[in-house]
N, CA, C, O and the ligand as a Tripos MOL2 file, in Angstrom:
@<TRIPOS>MOLECULE
protein
  273   271    69     0     0
PROTEIN
NO_CHARGES

@<TRIPOS>ATOM
      1 N          14.3150    8.2930   -1.0450 N.3       1 MET1
      2 CA         13.4850    7.1580   -1.0190 C.3       1 MET1
      3 C          13.5950    6.5270    0.4190 C.2       1 MET1
      4 O          14.6610    6.3870    1.0180 O.2       1 MET1
      5 N          12.4220    6.1830    0.8690 N.am      2 VAL2
      6 CA         12.3620    5.3240    2.1050 C.3       2 VAL2
      7 C          11.6450    4.0080    1.9050 C.2       2 VAL2
      8 O          10.8530    3.8230    0.9800 O.2       2 VAL2
      9 N          11.9340    3.1710    2.7450 N.am      3 ASP3
     10 CA         11.2320    1.8290    2.7060 C.3       3 ASP3
     11 C          10.3890    1.6730    3.9650 C.2       3 ASP3
     12 O          10.9010    1.8420    5.0720 O.2       3 ASP3
     13 N           9.2080    1.3810    3.8300 N.am      4 LYS4
     14 CA          8.3180    1.2090    5.0440 C.3       4 LYS4
     15 C           7.4410   -0.0040    4.9110 C.2       4 LYS4
     16 O           7.0980   -0.4150    3.8030 O.2       4 LYS4
     17 N           7.0880   -0.5620    6.0000 N.am      5 THR5
     18 CA          6.2680   -1.6610    6.0660 C.3       5 THR5
     19 C           4.9590   -1.3020    6.9160 C.2       5 THR5
     20 O           5.0180   -0.8130    8.0440 O.2       5 THR5
     21 N           3.8350   -1.5870    6.2770 N.am      6 TYR6
     22 CA          2.5790   -1.2830    6.8610 C.3       6 TYR6
     23 C           1.7850   -2.5740    7.0940 C.2       6 TYR6
     24 O           2.1630   -3.6560    6.6440 O.2       6 TYR6
     25 N           0.7500   -2.4260    7.7650 N.am      7 HIS7
     26 CA         -0.1200   -3.5910    7.9490 C.3       7 HIS7
     27 C          -1.5880   -3.3690    7.1370 C.2       7 HIS7
     28 O          -2.3220   -2.4240    7.4250 O.2       7 HIS7
     29 N          -1.8660   -4.1860    6.2670 N.am      8 VAL8
     30 CA         -3.0930   -4.0070    5.4610 C.3       8 VAL8
     31 C          -4.1810   -4.8990    6.0230 C.2       8 VAL8
     32 O          -3.9920   -6.0840    6.2990 O.2       8 VAL8
     33 N          -5.3630   -4.2420    6.1790 N.am      9 MET9
     34 CA         -6.4520   -4.9740    6.8770 C.3       9 MET9
     35 C          -7.5990   -5.1690    5.7720 C.2       9 MET9
     36 O          -7.8460   -4.3070    4.9290 O.2       9 MET9
     37 N          -8.2190   -6.2970    5.8600 N.am     10 GLY10
     38 CA         -9.4370   -6.6630    5.1320 C.3      10 GLY10
     39 C          -9.2420   -7.3020    3.7920 C.2      10 GLY10
     40 O         -10.1730   -7.4020    2.9930 O.2      10 GLY10
     41 N          -7.9920   -7.7500    3.5370 N.am     11 MET11
     42 CA         -7.7690   -8.5560    2.3320 C.3      11 MET11
     43 C          -8.1790  -10.0270    2.4850 C.2      11 MET11
     44 O          -7.8360  -10.6660    3.4800 O.2      11 MET11
     45 N          -8.9190  -10.5700    1.4920 N.am     12 GLY12
     46 CA         -9.2740  -11.9300    1.5360 C.3      12 GLY12
     47 C          -8.6710  -12.8590    0.5860 C.2      12 GLY12
     48 O          -8.5700  -14.0570    0.8490 O.2      12 GLY12
     49 N          -8.2700  -12.3520   -0.4990 N.am     13 CYS13
     50 CA         -7.7920  -13.2280   -1.5770 C.3      13 CYS13
     51 C          -6.7260  -12.4790   -2.5140 C.2      13 CYS13
     52 O          -6.3920  -11.3140   -2.2980 O.2      13 CYS13
     53 N          -6.2510  -13.1980   -3.5070 N.am     14 ALA14
     54 CA         -5.1320  -12.7260   -4.3660 C.3      14 ALA14
     55 C          -5.6080  -11.4260   -5.1870 C.2      14 ALA14
     56 O          -4.8120  -10.5700   -5.5730 O.2      14 ALA14
     57 N          -6.9090  -11.3770   -5.3970 N.am     15 SER15
     58 CA         -7.3260  -10.1710   -6.2040 C.3      15 SER15
     59 C          -7.4460   -8.8870   -5.2550 C.2      15 SER15
     60 O          -7.3160   -7.7420   -5.6900 O.2      15 SER15
     61 N          -7.6930   -9.1760   -3.9940 N.am     16 CYS16
     62 CA         -7.5320   -8.0570   -2.9800 C.3      16 CYS16
     63 C          -6.0740   -7.4690   -2.9640 C.2      16 CYS16
     64 O          -5.8690   -6.2560   -2.9110 O.2      16 CYS16
     65 N          -5.1250   -8.3640   -3.0120 N.am     17 VAL17
     66 CA         -3.7320   -7.9540   -3.0800 C.3      17 VAL17
     67 C          -3.4750   -7.1190   -4.3830 C.2      17 VAL17
     68 O          -2.8150   -6.0810   -4.3240 O.2      17 VAL17
     69 N          -3.9460   -7.5320   -5.4310 N.am     18 THR18
     70 CA         -3.8460   -6.8330   -6.6480 C.3      18 THR18
     71 C          -4.4620   -5.4090   -6.5880 C.2      18 THR18
     72 O          -3.9190   -4.4200   -7.0790 O.2      18 THR18
     73 N          -5.6230   -5.4060   -5.9530 N.am     19 HIS19
     74 CA         -6.2960   -4.1100   -5.8420 C.3      19 HIS19
     75 C          -5.4730   -3.1550   -5.0970 C.2      19 HIS19
     76 O          -5.2150   -2.0320   -5.5280 O.2      19 HIS19
     77 N          -5.0050   -3.6810   -3.8100 N.am     20 VAL20
     78 CA         -4.2270   -2.7490   -2.9480 C.3      20 VAL20
     79 C          -2.8840   -2.3130   -3.6880 C.2      20 VAL20
     80 O          -2.5210   -1.1380   -3.7430 O.2      20 VAL20
     81 N          -2.2480   -3.2810   -4.2020 N.am     21 LYS21
     82 CA         -0.9630   -3.0370   -4.9730 C.3      21 LYS21
     83 C          -1.2020   -1.9120   -5.9740 C.2      21 LYS21
     84 O          -0.5140   -0.8910   -5.9800 O.2      21 LYS21
     85 N          -2.2190   -2.1440   -6.8320 N.am     22 SER22
     86 CA         -2.3390   -1.1700   -7.9550 C.3      22 SER22
     87 C          -2.7850    0.2210   -7.4900 C.2      22 SER22
     88 O          -2.4550    1.2250   -8.1210 O.2      22 SER22
     89 N          -3.5280    0.2740   -6.3990 N.am     23 ALA23
     90 CA         -3.9520    1.5020   -5.8770 C.3      23 ALA23
     91 C          -2.7270    2.3460   -5.3430 C.2      23 ALA23
     92 O          -2.6470    3.5580   -5.5400 O.2      23 ALA23
     93 N          -1.8050    1.6380   -4.6720 N.am     24 VAL24
     94 CA         -0.6950    2.2560   -4.0760 C.3      24 VAL24
     95 C           0.3810    2.6360   -5.2640 C.2      24 VAL24
     96 O           0.9950    3.7030   -5.2420 O.2      24 VAL24
     97 N           0.5340    1.7290   -6.2230 N.am     25 LYS25
     98 CA          1.4990    1.9850   -7.2730 C.3      25 LYS25
     99 C           1.0580    3.1890   -8.0600 C.2      25 LYS25
    100 O           1.9040    3.9190   -8.5760 O.2      25 LYS25
    101 N          -0.2050    3.4230   -8.1720 N.am     26 ASP26
    102 CA         -0.5850    4.5420   -8.9380 C.3      26 ASP26
    103 C          -0.2830    5.9230   -8.3810 C.2      26 ASP26
    104 O          -0.3770    6.9260   -9.0900 O.2      26 ASP26
    105 N           0.0870    5.9670   -7.0890 N.am     27 LEU27
    106 CA          0.3920    7.2130   -6.3730 C.3      27 LEU27
    107 C           1.6900    7.7250   -6.9750 C.2      27 LEU27
    108 O           2.5950    6.9340   -7.2420 O.2      27 LEU27
    109 N           1.7960    8.9400   -7.1810 N.am     28 LYS28
    110 CA          2.9390    9.5720   -7.5970 C.3      28 LYS28
    111 C           4.1250    9.5560   -6.5250 C.2      28 LYS28
    112 O           3.8900    9.9890   -5.3960 O.2      28 LYS28
    113 N           5.2620    9.1200   -6.8140 N.am     29 GLY29
    114 CA          6.2300    9.0400   -5.8640 C.3      29 GLY29
    115 C           6.4890    7.7110   -5.2590 C.2      29 GLY29
    116 O           7.4560    7.5330   -4.5180 O.2      29 GLY29
    117 N           5.5810    6.7020   -5.5840 N.am     30 VAL30
    118 CA          5.8040    5.3430   -5.1540 C.3      30 VAL30
    119 C           6.6140    4.5860   -6.1360 C.2      30 VAL30
    120 O           6.2990    4.5260   -7.3250 O.2      30 VAL30
    121 N           7.7700    3.9460   -5.5820 N.am     31 ASP31
    122 CA          8.6200    3.2830   -6.5010 C.3      31 ASP31
    123 C           8.1720    1.7380   -6.5470 C.2      31 ASP31
    124 O           7.8750    1.1220   -7.5710 O.2      31 ASP31
    125 N           8.1820    1.2710   -5.3210 N.am     32 ILE32
    126 CA          7.9090   -0.2570   -5.3010 C.3      32 ILE32
    127 C           6.8140   -0.3160   -4.3050 C.2      32 ILE32
    128 O           6.8090    0.4340   -3.3290 O.2      32 ILE32
    129 N           5.7840   -1.2870   -4.5550 N.am     33 CYS33
    130 CA          4.8290   -1.7080   -3.4730 C.3      33 CYS33
    131 C           4.6370   -3.2240   -3.7430 C.2      33 CYS33
    132 O           4.2890   -3.7070   -4.8200 O.2      33 CYS33
    133 N           4.9400   -3.9550   -2.5080 N.am     34 ASP34
    134 CA          4.7780   -5.3290   -2.5680 C.3      34 ASP34
    135 C           3.7710   -5.7350   -1.4240 C.2      34 ASP34
    136 O           4.0020   -5.3060   -0.2930 O.2      34 ASP34
    137 N           2.7240   -6.4930   -1.6310 N.am     35 VAL35
    138 CA          1.8650   -6.8530   -0.6710 C.3      35 VAL35
    139 C           1.7440   -8.4780   -0.4310 C.2      35 VAL35
    140 O           1.5900   -9.2580   -1.3700 O.2      35 VAL35
    141 N           1.8240   -8.8490    0.8170 N.am     36 ASP36
    142 CA          1.7640  -10.2980    1.1220 C.3      36 ASP36
    143 C           0.4580  -10.5940    1.6730 C.2      36 ASP36
    144 O           0.0470   -9.9470    2.6360 O.2      36 ASP36
    145 N          -0.2410  -11.5320    1.1350 N.am     37 LEU37
    146 CA         -1.6530  -11.8320    1.6070 C.3      37 LEU37
    147 C          -1.6030  -12.5800    3.0300 C.2      37 LEU37
    148 O          -2.4420  -12.3780    3.9070 O.2      37 LEU37
    149 N          -0.6070  -13.3950    3.1450 N.am     38 GLU38
    150 CA         -0.6380  -14.1940    4.4290 C.3      38 GLU38
    151 C          -0.3070  -13.3780    5.6740 C.2      38 GLU38
    152 O          -0.9860  -13.4320    6.6990 O.2      38 GLU38
    153 N           0.8240  -12.5880    5.5160 N.am     39 SER39
    154 CA          1.2660  -11.7620    6.6190 C.3      39 SER39
    155 C           0.5240  -10.4100    6.7100 C.2      39 SER39
    156 O           0.6590   -9.6560    7.6740 O.2      39 SER39
    157 N          -0.2460  -10.1550    5.6790 N.am     40 GLU40
    158 CA         -0.9080   -8.8160    5.5180 C.3      40 GLU40
    159 C          -0.0100   -7.6500    5.4940 C.2      40 GLU40
    160 O          -0.4010   -6.5110    5.7500 O.2      40 GLU40
    161 N           1.2550   -7.9660    5.1690 N.am     41 GLU41
    162 CA          2.2410   -6.8190    5.1960 C.3      41 GLU41
    163 C           2.4480   -6.2010    3.8640 C.2      41 GLU41
    164 O           2.4600   -6.8660    2.8290 O.2      41 GLU41
    165 N           2.6210   -4.8410    3.9110 N.am     42 MET42
    166 CA          2.8710   -4.1940    2.5750 C.3      42 MET42
    167 C           4.1610   -3.4360    2.7160 C.2      42 MET42
    168 O           4.3200   -2.6340    3.6360 O.2      42 MET42
    169 N           5.0570   -3.6760    1.8380 N.am     43 ASN43
    170 CA          6.3130   -2.9690    1.7990 C.3      43 ASN43
    171 C           6.2070   -1.9530    0.6530 C.2      43 ASN43
    172 O           5.8840   -2.2830   -0.4880 O.2      43 ASN43
    173 N           6.4820   -0.7630    1.0050 N.am     44 VAL44
    174 CA          6.5520    0.3330    0.1110 C.3      44 VAL44
    175 C           7.7680    1.1320    0.0260 C.2      44 VAL44
    176 O           8.2300    1.5500    1.0870 O.2      44 VAL44
    177 N           8.3390    1.4010   -1.0280 N.am     45 ARG45
    178 CA          9.3730    2.3340   -1.2820 C.3      45 ARG45
    179 C           8.9060    3.6060   -1.9820 C.2      45 ARG45
    180 O           8.4510    3.5730   -3.1260 O.2      45 ARG45
    181 N           9.0220    4.6740   -1.3040 N.am     46 PHE46
    182 CA          8.5780    5.8470   -1.9620 C.3      46 PHE46
    183 C           9.3930    7.1120   -1.5250 C.2      46 PHE46
    184 O          10.1540    7.1310   -0.5570 O.2      46 PHE46
    185 N           9.1560    8.0850   -2.2970 N.am     47 ASP47
    186 CA          9.8240    9.4540   -2.2120 C.3      47 ASP47
    187 C           9.1180   10.1520   -1.0660 C.2      47 ASP47
    188 O           7.9660   10.5180   -1.3000 O.2      47 ASP47
    189 N           9.6170   10.3950    0.1270 N.am     48 GLU48
    190 CA          9.0350   10.9400    1.2880 C.3      48 GLU48
    191 C           8.9280   12.4390    0.9490 C.2      48 GLU48
    192 O           8.2170   13.1110    1.6960 O.2      48 GLU48
    193 N           9.5310   13.0370   -0.0630 N.am     49 ASN49
    194 CA          9.2560   14.4160   -0.3460 C.3      49 ASN49
    195 C           7.8880   14.6080   -1.2130 C.2      49 ASN49
    196 O           7.3790   15.7150   -1.3900 O.2      49 ASN49
    197 N           7.3920   13.4740   -1.6960 N.am     50 MET50
    198 CA          6.1300   13.5850   -2.5510 C.3      50 MET50
    199 C           4.9930   13.0990   -1.8650 C.2      50 MET50
    200 O           3.8860   13.5590   -2.1460 O.2      50 MET50
    201 N           5.1390   12.1540   -0.9300 N.am     51 LEU51
    202 CA          3.9470   11.7300   -0.2500 C.3      51 LEU51
    203 C           4.3250   11.0770    1.0670 C.2      51 LEU51
    204 O           5.4850   10.7440    1.3070 O.2      51 LEU51
    205 N           3.2800   10.8940    1.9480 N.am     52 GLY52
    206 CA          3.5920   10.2090    3.1360 C.3      52 GLY52
    207 C           2.6040    9.2050    3.5200 C.2      52 GLY52
    208 O           1.7550    8.8840    2.6880 O.2      52 GLY52
    209 N           2.6090    8.6650    4.6910 N.am     53 PHE53
    210 CA          1.7400    7.6360    5.1240 C.3      53 PHE53
    211 C           0.2690    7.8830    4.8640 C.2      53 PHE53
    212 O          -0.4740    7.0250    4.3890 O.2      53 PHE53
    213 N          -0.1230    9.1460    5.2160 N.am     54 ASN54
    214 CA         -1.5500    9.5300    5.0130 C.3      54 ASN54
    215 C          -2.0030    9.2950    3.6430 C.2      54 ASN54
    216 O          -3.1050    8.7790    3.4600 O.2      54 ASN54
    217 N          -1.2390    9.6310    2.6490 N.am     55 ASP55
    218 CA         -1.5670    9.4800    1.2380 C.3      55 ASP55
    219 C          -1.7050    8.1390    0.8790 C.2      55 ASP55
    220 O          -2.5910    7.7870    0.1010 O.2      55 ASP55
    221 N          -0.8440    7.2950    1.4140 N.am     56 ILE56
    222 CA         -0.8120    5.8310    1.0360 C.3      56 ILE56
    223 C          -2.0780    5.2250    1.7130 C.2      56 ILE56
    224 O          -2.7440    4.3930    1.0970 O.2      56 ILE56
    225 N          -2.4130    5.6100    2.9240 N.am     57 LYS57
    226 CA         -3.3930    5.1370    3.7490 C.3      57 LYS57
    227 C          -4.7960    5.5050    2.9920 C.2      57 LYS57
    228 O          -5.7290    4.7020    3.0060 O.2      57 LYS57
    229 N          -4.8800    6.6660    2.3850 N.am     58 LYS58
    230 CA         -6.0780    7.1380    1.8250 C.3      58 LYS58
    231 C          -6.2730    6.2650    0.5040 C.2      58 LYS58
    232 O          -7.3990    5.8620    0.2100 O.2      58 LYS58
    233 N          -5.2550    6.0020   -0.2220 N.am     59 ALA59
    234 CA         -5.3740    5.1660   -1.3980 C.3      59 ALA59
    235 C          -5.8440    3.8060   -1.1710 C.2      59 ALA59
    236 O          -6.6730    3.2450   -1.8880 O.2      59 ALA59
    237 N          -5.2460    3.2620   -0.0770 N.am     60 VAL60
    238 CA         -5.6690    1.8790    0.3660 C.3      60 VAL60
    239 C          -7.1490    1.8700    0.7880 C.2      60 VAL60
    240 O          -7.8910    0.9350    0.4880 O.2      60 VAL60
    241 N          -7.5480    2.9220    1.4820 N.am     61 GLU61
    242 CA         -8.9050    3.1180    2.0500 C.3      61 GLU61
    243 C          -9.8810    3.2750    0.9300 C.2      61 GLU61
    244 O         -10.9900    2.7400    0.9490 O.2      61 GLU61
    245 N          -9.4440    4.0190   -0.0400 N.am     62 ASP62
    246 CA        -10.3450    4.3280   -1.2980 C.3      62 ASP62
    247 C         -10.5660    3.1030   -1.9760 C.2      62 ASP62
    248 O         -11.6240    2.9680   -2.5920 O.2      62 ASP62
    249 N          -9.5990    2.0470   -1.9530 N.am     63 ALA63
    250 CA         -9.7390    0.8050   -2.6490 C.3      63 ALA63
    251 C         -10.6020   -0.1780   -1.8500 C.2      63 ALA63
    252 O         -10.9630   -1.2540   -2.3280 O.2      63 ALA63
    253 N         -10.9150    0.2250   -0.6310 N.am     64 GLY64
    254 CA        -11.8330   -0.6070    0.2820 C.3      64 GLY64
    255 C         -11.1030   -1.2960    1.3380 C.2      64 GLY64
    256 O         -11.7090   -2.2260    1.8710 O.2      64 GLY64
    257 N          -9.9540   -1.0400    1.7420 N.am     65 TYR65
    258 CA         -9.1950   -1.7420    2.7750 C.3      65 TYR65
    259 C          -8.6050   -0.7370    3.8210 C.2      65 TYR65
    260 O          -8.6720    0.4870    3.7130 O.2      65 TYR65
    261 N          -8.0680   -1.3680    4.7650 N.am     66 GLY66
    262 CA         -7.5080   -0.4760    5.9270 C.3      66 GLY66
    263 C          -5.9660   -0.5770    5.8950 C.2      66 GLY66
    264 O          -5.3900   -1.4990    5.3170 O.2      66 GLY66
    265 N          -5.3670    0.3600    6.5070 N.am     67 LEU67
    266 CA         -3.8910    0.4810    6.5610 C.3      67 LEU67
    267 C          -3.4670    1.0220    7.8920 C.2      67 LEU67
    268 O          -3.9280    2.0880    8.2990 O.2      67 LEU67
    269 N          -2.5720    0.2950    8.6090 N.am     68 LYS68
    270 CA         -1.9690    0.9160    9.7900 C.3      68 LYS68
    271 C          -0.4510    0.5590    9.8600 C.2      68 LYS68
    272 O           0.2410    0.9870   10.7840 O.2      68 LYS68
    273 CU        -10.2220  -10.6030   -2.5300 Cu       69 CU69
@<TRIPOS>BOND
     1     1     2 1
     2     2     3 1
     3     3     4 2
     4     3     5 am
     5     5     6 1
     6     6     7 1
     7     7     8 2
     8     7     9 am
     9     9    10 1
    10    10    11 1
    11    11    12 2
    12    11    13 am
    13    13    14 1
    14    14    15 1
    15    15    16 2
    16    15    17 am
    17    17    18 1
    18    18    19 1
    19    19    20 2
    20    19    21 am
    21    21    22 1
    22    22    23 1
    23    23    24 2
    24    23    25 am
    25    25    26 1
    26    26    27 1
    27    27    28 2
    28    27    29 am
    29    29    30 1
    30    30    31 1
    31    31    32 2
    32    31    33 am
    33    33    34 1
    34    34    35 1
    35    35    36 2
    36    35    37 am
    37    37    38 1
    38    38    39 1
    39    39    40 2
    40    39    41 am
    41    41    42 1
    42    42    43 1
    43    43    44 2
    44    43    45 am
    45    45    46 1
    46    46    47 1
    47    47    48 2
    48    47    49 am
    49    49    50 1
    50    50    51 1
    51    51    52 2
    52    51    53 am
    53    53    54 1
    54    54    55 1
    55    55    56 2
    56    55    57 am
    57    57    58 1
    58    58    59 1
    59    59    60 2
    60    59    61 am
    61    61    62 1
    62    62    63 1
    63    63    64 2
    64    63    65 am
    65    65    66 1
    66    66    67 1
    67    67    68 2
    68    67    69 am
    69    69    70 1
    70    70    71 1
    71    71    72 2
    72    71    73 am
    73    73    74 1
    74    74    75 1
    75    75    76 2
    76    75    77 am
    77    77    78 1
    78    78    79 1
    79    79    80 2
    80    79    81 am
    81    81    82 1
    82    82    83 1
    83    83    84 2
    84    83    85 am
    85    85    86 1
    86    86    87 1
    87    87    88 2
    88    87    89 am
    89    89    90 1
    90    90    91 1
    91    91    92 2
    92    91    93 am
    93    93    94 1
    94    94    95 1
    95    95    96 2
    96    95    97 am
    97    97    98 1
    98    98    99 1
    99    99   100 2
   100    99   101 am
   101   101   102 1
   102   102   103 1
   103   103   104 2
   104   103   105 am
   105   105   106 1
   106   106   107 1
   107   107   108 2
   108   107   109 am
   109   109   110 1
   110   110   111 1
   111   111   112 2
   112   111   113 am
   113   113   114 1
   114   114   115 1
   115   115   116 2
   116   115   117 am
   117   117   118 1
   118   118   119 1
   119   119   120 2
   120   119   121 am
   121   121   122 1
   122   122   123 1
   123   123   124 2
   124   123   125 am
   125   125   126 1
   126   126   127 1
   127   127   128 2
   128   127   129 am
   129   129   130 1
   130   130   131 1
   131   131   132 2
   132   131   133 am
   133   133   134 1
   134   134   135 1
   135   135   136 2
   136   135   137 am
   137   137   138 1
   138   138   139 1
   139   139   140 2
   140   139   141 am
   141   141   142 1
   142   142   143 1
   143   143   144 2
   144   143   145 am
   145   145   146 1
   146   146   147 1
   147   147   148 2
   148   147   149 am
   149   149   150 1
   150   150   151 1
   151   151   152 2
   152   151   153 am
   153   153   154 1
   154   154   155 1
   155   155   156 2
   156   155   157 am
   157   157   158 1
   158   158   159 1
   159   159   160 2
   160   159   161 am
   161   161   162 1
   162   162   163 1
   163   163   164 2
   164   163   165 am
   165   165   166 1
   166   166   167 1
   167   167   168 2
   168   167   169 am
   169   169   170 1
   170   170   171 1
   171   171   172 2
   172   171   173 am
   173   173   174 1
   174   174   175 1
   175   175   176 2
   176   175   177 am
   177   177   178 1
   178   178   179 1
   179   179   180 2
   180   179   181 am
   181   181   182 1
   182   182   183 1
   183   183   184 2
   184   183   185 am
   185   185   186 1
   186   186   187 1
   187   187   188 2
   188   187   189 am
   189   189   190 1
   190   190   191 1
   191   191   192 2
   192   191   193 am
   193   193   194 1
   194   194   195 1
   195   195   196 2
   196   195   197 am
   197   197   198 1
   198   198   199 1
   199   199   200 2
   200   199   201 am
   201   201   202 1
   202   202   203 1
   203   203   204 2
   204   203   205 am
   205   205   206 1
   206   206   207 1
   207   207   208 2
   208   207   209 am
   209   209   210 1
   210   210   211 1
   211   211   212 2
   212   211   213 am
   213   213   214 1
   214   214   215 1
   215   215   216 2
   216   215   217 am
   217   217   218 1
   218   218   219 1
   219   219   220 2
   220   219   221 am
   221   221   222 1
   222   222   223 1
   223   223   224 2
   224   223   225 am
   225   225   226 1
   226   226   227 1
   227   227   228 2
   228   227   229 am
   229   229   230 1
   230   230   231 1
   231   231   232 2
   232   231   233 am
   233   233   234 1
   234   234   235 1
   235   235   236 2
   236   235   237 am
   237   237   238 1
   238   238   239 1
   239   239   240 2
   240   239   241 am
   241   241   242 1
   242   242   243 1
   243   243   244 2
   244   243   245 am
   245   245   246 1
   246   246   247 1
   247   247   248 2
   248   247   249 am
   249   249   250 1
   250   250   251 1
   251   251   252 2
   252   251   253 am
   253   253   254 1
   254   254   255 1
   255   255   256 2
   256   255   257 am
   257   257   258 1
   258   258   259 1
   259   259   260 2
   260   259   261 am
   261   261   262 1
   262   262   263 1
   263   263   264 2
   264   263   265 am
   265   265   266 1
   266   266   267 1
   267   267   268 2
   268   267   269 am
   269   269   270 1
   270   270   271 1
   271   271   272 2
@<TRIPOS>SUBSTRUCTURE
     1 MET1         2 RESIDUE 1 A MET
     2 VAL2         6 RESIDUE 1 A VAL
     3 ASP3        10 RESIDUE 1 A ASP
     4 LYS4        14 RESIDUE 1 A LYS
     5 THR5        18 RESIDUE 1 A THR
     6 TYR6        22 RESIDUE 1 A TYR
     7 HIS7        26 RESIDUE 1 A HIS
     8 VAL8        30 RESIDUE 1 A VAL
     9 MET9        34 RESIDUE 1 A MET
    10 GLY10       38 RESIDUE 1 A GLY
    11 MET11       42 RESIDUE 1 A MET
    12 GLY12       46 RESIDUE 1 A GLY
    13 CYS13       50 RESIDUE 1 A CYS
    14 ALA14       54 RESIDUE 1 A ALA
    15 SER15       58 RESIDUE 1 A SER
    16 CYS16       62 RESIDUE 1 A CYS
    17 VAL17       66 RESIDUE 1 A VAL
    18 THR18       70 RESIDUE 1 A THR
    19 HIS19       74 RESIDUE 1 A HIS
    20 VAL20       78 RESIDUE 1 A VAL
    21 LYS21       82 RESIDUE 1 A LYS
    22 SER22       86 RESIDUE 1 A SER
    23 ALA23       90 RESIDUE 1 A ALA
    24 VAL24       94 RESIDUE 1 A VAL
    25 LYS25       98 RESIDUE 1 A LYS
    26 ASP26      102 RESIDUE 1 A ASP
    27 LEU27      106 RESIDUE 1 A LEU
    28 LYS28      110 RESIDUE 1 A LYS
    29 GLY29      114 RESIDUE 1 A GLY
    30 VAL30      118 RESIDUE 1 A VAL
    31 ASP31      122 RESIDUE 1 A ASP
    32 ILE32      126 RESIDUE 1 A ILE
    33 CYS33      130 RESIDUE 1 A CYS
    34 ASP34      134 RESIDUE 1 A ASP
    35 VAL35      138 RESIDUE 1 A VAL
    36 ASP36      142 RESIDUE 1 A ASP
    37 LEU37      146 RESIDUE 1 A LEU
    38 GLU38      150 RESIDUE 1 A GLU
    39 SER39      154 RESIDUE 1 A SER
    40 GLU40      158 RESIDUE 1 A GLU
    41 GLU41      162 RESIDUE 1 A GLU
    42 MET42      166 RESIDUE 1 A MET
    43 ASN43      170 RESIDUE 1 A ASN
    44 VAL44      174 RESIDUE 1 A VAL
    45 ARG45      178 RESIDUE 1 A ARG
    46 PHE46      182 RESIDUE 1 A PHE
    47 ASP47      186 RESIDUE 1 A ASP
    48 GLU48      190 RESIDUE 1 A GLU
    49 ASN49      194 RESIDUE 1 A ASN
    50 MET50      198 RESIDUE 1 A MET
    51 LEU51      202 RESIDUE 1 A LEU
    52 GLY52      206 RESIDUE 1 A GLY
    53 PHE53      210 RESIDUE 1 A PHE
    54 ASN54      214 RESIDUE 1 A ASN
    55 ASP55      218 RESIDUE 1 A ASP
    56 ILE56      222 RESIDUE 1 A ILE
    57 LYS57      226 RESIDUE 1 A LYS
    58 LYS58      230 RESIDUE 1 A LYS
    59 ALA59      234 RESIDUE 1 A ALA
    60 VAL60      238 RESIDUE 1 A VAL
    61 GLU61      242 RESIDUE 1 A GLU
    62 ASP62      246 RESIDUE 1 A ASP
    63 ALA63      250 RESIDUE 1 A ALA
    64 GLY64      254 RESIDUE 1 A GLY
    65 TYR65      258 RESIDUE 1 A TYR
    66 GLY66      262 RESIDUE 1 A GLY
    67 LEU67      266 RESIDUE 1 A LEU
    68 LYS68      270 RESIDUE 1 A LYS
    69 CU69       273 GROUP 0 **** ****
């Protein structure tokens, strides 16, 4: 497991946070995902053997937001 912090773009309210969180938590191999609206930071703990940044980025983008 690794812990990473990413920057989420395009969130405007608490329901955006919920959207992003649930999209990432649905990914296989993700243990913890916390998103902070004010700092736009996302902390993710995941199994790096099962997925990587690009998979997380895609899930966030599919939900309608950006990730870097
Ligand atoms: Cu919103």
